[in-house]
C-alpha positions in Angstrom: 16.6 -12.2 49.5 13.0 -11.0 49.6 11.9 -8.6 52.6 9.8 -10.1 55.4 5.9 -9.2 54.2 6.5 -8.5 50.6 4.6 -10.3 48.4 6.5 -12.2 45.2 5.7 -10.0 42.4 4.2 -11.8 39.2 5.9 -10.6 35.6 4.7 -11.6 32.4 6.8 -10.7 29.2 5.2 -9.5 26.1 3.5 -12.2 23.9 2.6 -14.2 27.5 -1.2 -15.9 27.2 -2.7 -15.1 30.3 -6.1 -15.2 32.7 -8.0 -12.1 33.8 -9.8 -12.5 37.3 -12.8 -10.9 37.0 -12.9 -10.9 40.7 -10.3 -9.2 40.6 -10.2 -7.1 38.0 -13.7 -5.6 37.8 -14.5 -7.4 34.7 -17.8 -8.9 34.2 -16.5 -12.7 33.1 -12.9 -14.6 33.5 -11.2 -14.7 30.1 -8.2 -14.8 28.6 -5.5 -12.9 26.5 -2.2 -11.9 25.7 0.2 -9.2 27.2 1.0 -6.9 24.4 3.2 -4.1 26.4 6.1 -4.1 28.5 4.8 -3.7 32.5 4.3 -0.1 34.1 4.8 0.6 37.0 2.2 1.7 39.1 1.8 2.4 43.7 -1.0 0.7 45.1 -2.7 0.5 48.6 -0.6 -3.0 48.7 2.8 -1.3 47.8 4.5 -0.9 44.4 3.1 -3.0 41.7 2.3 -3.0 37.6 0.0 -2.6 35.4 0.0 -4.7 32.0 -2.0 -3.7 28.7 -3.4 -6.7 27.7 -5.4 -8.2 24.3 -8.3 -10.1 25.1 -9.3 -13.6 23.1 -12.4 -11.6 22.8 -14.2 -8.4 23.2 -15.3 -7.9 27.3 -18.1 -5.7 29.8 -16.7 -4.3 32.8 -18.7 -4.5 35.8 -20.3 -0.7 35.1 -21.6 -2.6 31.5 -19.5 -0.2 29.6 -17.7 -2.0 26.5 -17.1 -3.9 24.8 -13.3 -3.9 25.3 -11.1 -5.6 23.0 -8.0 -4.6 25.4 -7.1 -3.1 28.8 -5.0 -2.1 31.4 -4.5 -5.0 33.8 -3.0 -5.3 37.6 -0.3 -7.7 37.7 -2.4 -9.8 40.8 -5.1 -9.8 38.5 -3.4 -12.0 35.6 -2.4 -15.9 35.7 -0.3 -17.1 33.6 -2.0 -20.1 31.3 -0.1 -23.3 30.5 -0.3 -24.4 26.8 0.7 -27.8 25.5 4.0 -26.0 24.5 4.9 -24.8 27.6 4.0 -28.0 29.6 7.3 -29.8 28.8 
């Protein structure tokens, strides 16, 4: 059972197709990519979470106009699993 107030943490296995939220992650645009590493634990202001390395489908710029980047370390809450035609059963 999950402790009261504990958010349900998402898990993204290597190879998962994900949507990255620009609003959450500090990128200029929302985009998609593929998780390319095991999760790395990190302590945040909201408690324990995980960073994931994500290989982007296309190069991206951050809000500081730095880039282009072809992959980046993204915090788990900024990711959403992309449903593919094969996974829709």
